[in-house]
N, C-alpha and C positions, 0 to 999 in steps of 0.2 A: 528849846534846847533841853529842858528838863525831861520832857517826854522822850526825846531822842536817846538820852543817856539811860533812862529807865528801860526803854524798849530794847536797847542793844548793850546793856551793861555786861551781860554774860559773854557776849561776843567780843566786846572790847577787852575784857579780862583774858579771854582765851588767846586773842591775838598778841596781847602784851606778854603773856606767859610764853608763847611759842617764840616770839622774837627774843625774849630774854634768854631762854635756854638754848636757842640756836647760836647765840653769841659765844657760848662756851663749848669748847671741844673737849670731850673726855678722851684722853689718850689711853691706849692699851698699856697694861702693866706687865712687866716681865717677872715671872716667878723665879726667885733665887732660892737655892738650897745650898747652904754652906756645908762644905765637906772638909774634915781635917785630913791633911796629907802629912805623913811622918817621914823624917829623914832616916834612912836605913843605910848608913855608911859610916865612915870615920870622920868625926867632926874636926879633927886637927888636919885634915887634908882638904885644902881649898878647892882642888879640882873636883873632888867628890861632892862637896857642899854645893858647888855650882852646877852639878850634873842633875838635870831635871829627872832623869830616870831613877835616881836614888830617892826621890820624893814620891812615896806611894801611899795608898790607903791602908797598908799593912802597919799596925801599931809597932813601935820600936821598943816598947818596954821601958822607956825612960819617963821620968817625971818632968814634964815641960812646965817650968815654974816662972817663965818670963824673965829670967836673968840672962842678959845678953852676952853669954860667954861661948856657948856651943849650940850648933844647929839642932833643932828638935821637931818643930811642927809649924805648918802654915795652914790657915783657914782660907779656903778659896771657894768660888762658886763651882757647882758641879760641872758646868760647861767648860771649865779649865782643865779637865782631865781627859786623858785618852788611855783606855785599857788599864785603868786603875792607877795611873801615874800622871804627874804633871805634864801637860802638853807644852813643849818649849816654844811653840808658835803663840800660845796664849799667855804664858808667863815664863819669861826668860830670866834666869837667875845669874847673879855674880856672888862671889864669896868675899866678905869683908872681915877683917880681924875682929874677934870678940873683944869685949871690954877688958878682960883680964886673962892672961895666959896665952897658950899657943893655939887656941881654938878659932874656928871661923863660924860666922853666921850668914844666912842668906839675905840678899837684897834683890828686889825686883829691878831689872834693868830695862826691860822692854816687853813687848807682846801686846796682843789684842784682847787679853782676858781682863780679869779683875784688876782695876787700876791701883788699888791699895790693899793688897791682901794682908790679913792680920798675921804677923809673924810672931810666934811664941817660941823663944829659945829656952835654954836651960843653963844651969850652973855646972 
């Protein structure tokens, strides 16, 4: 038995290695590129906040400071855009009242895109 192990040790190690690695499947990874899209509309108008065409890659000149009062910016995957604006099939928005005052902030309601986009509002 010892002679058998010595004679075929390298072969045994090779077989065990192949069996071990074949038990694990390496899945492909999807590359994500996060893109900021900015709200270019009137943040006190619920219809505009919910309008995906008002959310574009064009900066809005506002300081998005993460205060939940007025719509400002959303970080999404690059595949959630069509022609430089949010694709409503990927991310469908609704407008909800801001924390204080007459403003509105976006909330994802449906779509096949980014399940939890990072929404950064402003004061």
